[in-house]
PAKEDREN-609840 format. One record per residue (C-alpha): residue in one letter; residue number from 0; y, z negated, x. Coordinates in Angstrom, 1 decimal, m for minus. Layout:
N
+------+-----+--------+--------+--------+
! rest !  nr !     c2 !     c3 !     c1 !
+------+-----+--------+--------+--------+
!    a ! NUM !      Y !      Z !      X !
...
+------+-----+--------+--------+--------+
END
This chain:
176
+------+-----+--------+--------+--------+
! rest !  nr !     c2 !     c3 !     c1 !
+------+-----+--------+--------+--------+
!    m !   0 !   84.3 !  m90.0 !   95.9 !
!    s !   1 !   82.4 !  m89.6 !   99.2 !
!    g !   2 !   82.6 !  m85.8 !   98.8 !
!    r !   3 !   86.3 !  m86.0 !   98.5 !
!    l !   4 !   86.6 !  m88.3 !  101.5 !
!    a !   5 !   84.3 !  m86.0 !  103.5 !
!    r !   6 !   86.6 !  m83.0 !  102.8 !
!    i !   7 !   89.7 !  m85.1 !  103.8 !
!    h !   8 !   88.0 !  m86.2 !  107.0 !
!    d !   9 !   86.8 !  m82.7 !  107.9 !
!    r !  10 !   90.4 !  m81.4 !  107.6 !
!    a !  11 !   91.8 !  m84.4 !  109.5 !
!    k !  12 !   89.5 !  m83.9 !  112.5 !
!    t !  13 !   91.3 !  m80.8 !  113.6 !
!    a !  14 !   94.8 !  m81.8 !  112.7 !
!    e !  15 !   97.5 !  m83.1 !  115.0 !
!    v !  16 !   99.2 !  m86.5 !  114.5 !
!    t !  17 !  102.4 !  m86.3 !  112.5 !
!    y !  18 !  104.7 !  m87.8 !  115.0 !
!    a !  19 !  105.7 !  m87.1 !  118.6 !
!    e !  20 !  105.8 !  m90.6 !  120.1 !
!    v !  21 !  102.1 !  m91.2 !  120.6 !
!    g !  22 !  101.5 !  m94.7 !  122.1 !
!    v !  23 !  104.7 !  m96.1 !  120.7 !
!    t !  24 !  103.0 !  m99.3 !  119.5 !
!    r !  25 !  102.2 ! m100.1 !  123.1 !
!    t !  26 !  105.9 ! m100.4 !  124.0 !
!    a !  27 !  108.9 ! m102.1 !  122.5 !
!    a !  28 !  110.5 !  m98.8 !  121.6 !
!    c !  29 !  111.4 !  m97.7 !  118.1 !
!    p !  30 !  112.3 !  m94.0 !  117.8 !
!    p !  31 !  115.3 !  m93.1 !  115.6 !
!    g !  32 !  114.4 !  m93.0 !  111.9 !
!    f !  33 !  111.4 !  m95.2 !  112.3 !
!    r !  34 !  111.0 !  m98.9 !  111.5 !
!    r !  35 !  109.1 ! m101.3 !  113.7 !
!    v !  36 !  107.3 ! m104.3 !  112.2 !
!    s !  37 !  105.0 ! m106.7 !  114.2 !
!    r !  38 !  103.1 ! m109.7 !  113.0 !
!    s !  39 !  100.9 ! m112.1 !  114.9 !
!    l !  40 !   98.5 ! m114.9 !  114.2 !
!    v !  41 !   96.9 ! m117.4 !  116.5 !
!    l !  42 !   93.2 ! m117.4 !  115.6 !
!    a !  43 !   91.6 ! m120.2 !  117.7 !
!    r !  44 !   90.8 ! m120.9 !  121.3 !
!    g !  45 !   88.0 ! m119.8 !  123.7 !
!    e !  46 !   85.9 ! m116.9 !  124.8 !
!    a !  47 !   83.5 ! m117.3 !  121.9 !
!    e !  48 !   86.4 ! m116.9 !  119.5 !
!    f !  49 !   87.7 ! m113.9 !  121.4 !
!    a !  50 !   84.2 ! m112.3 !  121.3 !
!    r !  51 !   83.9 ! m113.0 !  117.5 !
!    a !  52 !   87.3 ! m111.6 !  116.7 !
!    k !  53 !   86.7 ! m108.5 !  118.9 !
!    r !  54 !   83.5 ! m107.8 !  117.2 !
!    a !  55 !   85.1 ! m108.2 !  113.7 !
!    l !  56 !   88.0 ! m105.9 !  114.7 !
!    r !  57 !   85.5 ! m103.2 !  116.0 !
!    e !  58 !   83.7 ! m103.5 !  112.6 !
!    w !  59 !   87.0 ! m102.8 !  110.7 !
!    a !  60 !   87.0 ! m106.3 !  109.2 !
!    t !  61 !   90.8 ! m106.0 !  109.0 !
!    h !  62 !   90.7 ! m103.1 !  106.7 !
!    r !  63 !   87.7 ! m104.2 !  104.7 !
!    g !  64 !   89.3 ! m107.7 !  104.2 !
!    f !  65 !   92.3 ! m106.0 !  102.6 !
!    g !  66 !   90.0 ! m104.1 !  100.2 !
!    r !  67 !   90.4 ! m100.9 !  102.1 !
!    g !  68 !   87.5 !  m98.7 !  102.7 !
!    i !  69 !   87.0 !  m96.8 !  105.9 !
!    y !  70 !   85.4 !  m93.3 !  106.0 !
!    p !  71 !   83.1 !  m92.7 !  107.7 !
!    e !  72 !   81.6 !  m96.1 !  107.0 !
!    r !  73 !   80.7 !  m96.7 !  110.7 !
!    a !  74 !   83.8 !  m95.0 !  112.1 !
!    g !  75 !   84.5 !  m95.5 !  115.8 !
!    q !  76 !   87.6 !  m96.7 !  117.5 !
!    e !  77 !   87.5 !  m94.6 !  120.6 !
!    v !  78 !   90.4 !  m92.3 !  121.5 !
!    g !  79 !   90.0 !  m89.2 !  119.4 !
!    d !  80 !   88.0 !  m90.8 !  116.6 !
!    t !  81 !   89.3 !  m89.8 !  113.2 !
!    v !  82 !   89.1 !  m92.1 !  110.1 !
!    v !  83 !   90.3 !  m92.1 !  106.5 !
!    a !  84 !   91.5 !  m95.4 !  105.2 !
!    v !  85 !   91.2 !  m95.7 !  101.5 !
!    l !  86 !   93.0 !  m98.1 !   99.2 !
!    g !  87 !   91.9 !  m98.3 !   95.6 !
!    f !  88 !   89.1 !  m96.8 !   93.7 !
!    g !  89 !   88.2 !  m93.2 !   92.5 !
!    p !  90 !   91.1 !  m91.2 !   91.2 !
!    v !  91 !   93.4 !  m94.2 !   91.6 !
!    s !  92 !   93.0 !  m94.4 !   95.4 !
!    v !  93 !   95.4 !  m93.6 !   98.2 !
!    t !  94 !   93.9 !  m92.0 !  101.4 !
!    g !  95 !   95.4 !  m92.2 !  104.8 !
!    p !  96 !   93.8 !  m90.0 !  107.5 !
!    c !  97 !   94.4 !  m91.4 !  111.0 !
!    r !  98 !   93.3 !  m90.8 !  114.6 !
!    v !  99 !   92.7 !  m93.4 !  117.3 !
!    v ! 100 !   95.3 !  m92.5 !  119.9 !
!    w ! 101 !   94.8 !  m95.3 !  122.4 !
!    r ! 102 !   92.4 !  m98.1 !  123.1 !
!    v ! 103 !   92.3 ! m101.1 !  125.4 !
!    d ! 104 !   89.2 ! m103.1 !  126.2 !
!    e ! 105 !   89.8 ! m105.6 !  129.0 !
!    q ! 106 !   88.4 ! m109.1 !  129.7 !
!    r ! 107 !   91.3 ! m110.8 !  127.8 !
!    r ! 108 !   92.7 ! m107.9 !  125.8 !
!    s ! 109 !   91.1 ! m105.6 !  123.2 !
!    g ! 110 !   92.3 ! m103.3 !  120.5 !
!    f ! 111 !   93.5 !  m99.9 !  119.5 !
!    g ! 112 !   96.3 !  m97.9 !  118.0 !
!    y ! 113 !   95.9 !  m95.1 !  115.5 !
!    g ! 114 !   98.3 !  m92.5 !  114.4 !
!    t ! 115 !   98.9 !  m90.8 !  111.1 !
!    l ! 116 !   97.6 !  m87.3 !  110.3 !
!    p ! 117 !   98.7 !  m84.9 !  107.6 !
!    g ! 118 !   98.0 !  m86.3 !  104.2 !
!    h ! 119 !   98.9 !  m89.9 !  105.1 !
!    p ! 120 !  101.7 !  m91.4 !  103.0 !
!    v ! 121 !  103.6 !  m92.6 !  106.0 !
!    t ! 122 !  104.3 !  m91.1 !  109.5 !
!    g ! 123 !  103.7 !  m93.2 !  112.6 !
!    e ! 124 !  101.4 !  m95.5 !  114.4 !
!    e ! 125 !   99.8 !  m98.9 !  113.9 !
!    s ! 126 !   98.0 ! m101.0 !  116.4 !
!    f ! 127 !   95.6 ! m104.0 !  116.2 !
!    v ! 128 !   95.4 ! m106.0 !  119.4 !
!    l ! 129 !   93.6 ! m109.3 !  120.4 !
!    v ! 130 !   94.8 ! m111.2 !  123.5 !
!    m ! 131 !   93.4 ! m114.3 !  125.0 !
!    d ! 132 !   96.0 ! m116.2 !  127.1 !
!    p ! 133 !   95.1 ! m118.1 !  130.3 !
!    d ! 134 !   94.6 ! m121.3 !  128.3 !
!    g ! 135 !   92.1 ! m119.6 !  126.0 !
!    l ! 136 !   94.3 ! m119.2 !  123.0 !
!    v ! 137 !   93.4 ! m116.1 !  121.0 !
!    e ! 138 !   96.2 ! m114.2 !  119.3 !
!    f ! 139 !   95.9 ! m111.2 !  117.0 !
!    t ! 140 !   98.9 ! m108.9 !  116.7 !
!    i ! 141 !   99.5 ! m105.9 !  114.4 !
!    t ! 142 !  102.4 ! m103.6 !  115.1 !
!    a ! 143 !  103.5 ! m100.6 !  113.0 !
!    v ! 144 !  106.1 !  m98.1 !  113.9 !
!    s ! 145 !  106.6 !  m95.8 !  110.9 !
!    r ! 146 !  108.7 !  m94.0 !  108.4 !
!    p ! 147 !  107.9 !  m92.5 !  104.9 !
!    g ! 148 !  105.8 !  m89.4 !  105.3 !
!    g ! 149 !  106.3 !  m87.8 !  101.9 !
!    a ! 150 !  108.3 !  m87.8 !   98.8 !
!    l ! 151 !  106.2 !  m90.6 !   97.2 !
!    a ! 152 !  106.7 !  m92.9 !  100.2 !
!    r ! 153 !  110.4 !  m92.2 !  100.3 !
!    v ! 154 !  110.8 !  m92.9 !   96.6 !
!    a ! 155 !  108.8 !  m96.1 !   97.0 !
!    g ! 156 !  111.4 !  m97.4 !   99.5 !
!    p ! 157 !  111.4 ! m101.2 !   99.3 !
!    i ! 158 !  108.1 ! m101.3 !   97.5 !
!    g ! 159 !  106.5 !  m99.4 !  100.4 !
!    r ! 160 !  107.9 ! m101.9 !  102.8 !
!    l ! 161 !  106.6 ! m104.8 !  100.7 !
!    a ! 162 !  103.2 ! m103.1 !  100.6 !
!    q ! 163 !  103.2 ! m102.9 !  104.4 !
!    r ! 164 !  104.0 ! m106.6 !  104.8 !
!    v ! 165 !  101.3 ! m107.5 !  102.3 !
!    a ! 166 !   98.8 ! m105.3 !  104.1 !
!    m ! 167 !   99.7 ! m106.8 !  107.5 !
!    a ! 168 !   99.3 ! m110.3 !  106.2 !
!    a ! 169 !   95.9 ! m109.4 !  104.7 !
!    y ! 170 !   94.8 ! m107.7 !  108.0 !
!    l ! 171 !   95.7 ! m110.9 !  109.8 !
!    r ! 172 !   93.8 ! m113.2 !  107.4 !
!    a ! 173 !   90.8 ! m110.9 !  107.4 !
!    l ! 174 !   90.3 ! m111.6 !  111.2 !
!    r ! 175 !   90.3 ! m115.4 !  110.8 !
+------+-----+--------+--------+--------+
END
C-alpha cells in the first residue's frame, strides 16, 4: 500500500488544487455549486488545553481518530505541504490528495485549511481551527466548502453528505 500512496503523493505534489476559491474556508462565502458545512465543539478552558489541542491537531489526531491514515506519516501542515488522506485498508481504501493552502498560528488561534487535488473524490477545501476566547474557552471548528468531484461522489449524493457529517463528528471527538 505504501508504494501506491507514494505514487499518488508524488503526482499530487506537482498538481494544482481542483477549485478556484482558495482560502474560502477562511470566509463566510460559499461559491455557487458548493455546499458549506461547519461544526464546532468546545473542548475545555485554559492555555494548557489550547496547547494540548494544538499539538494534537499538528499530529493529525483528527484524521487518525477517524481511522484515516495520512501519508506521509509525518506530513506537515505548512502552506504548500501535500498529503494523502486514506480511509479504509488496502484495495478497499479511498484516497484523497490535498494541499495545505493556508495556515494560522497565533497566540489564541491555530489551524490550517487544505484544498483538494486531482484524484480526491470531492472538490473544495476543509479547515481545522482552534480558538481560545478571552475567557480561556477553547473551541475547535471544522469547516468544509465542497461539491462532488467525480462520478462516484455525484452518485453517492446523500450518502456522501452523511459520510461528511460522520467524518466531521469523528474529527471533533478525536481532538477531545
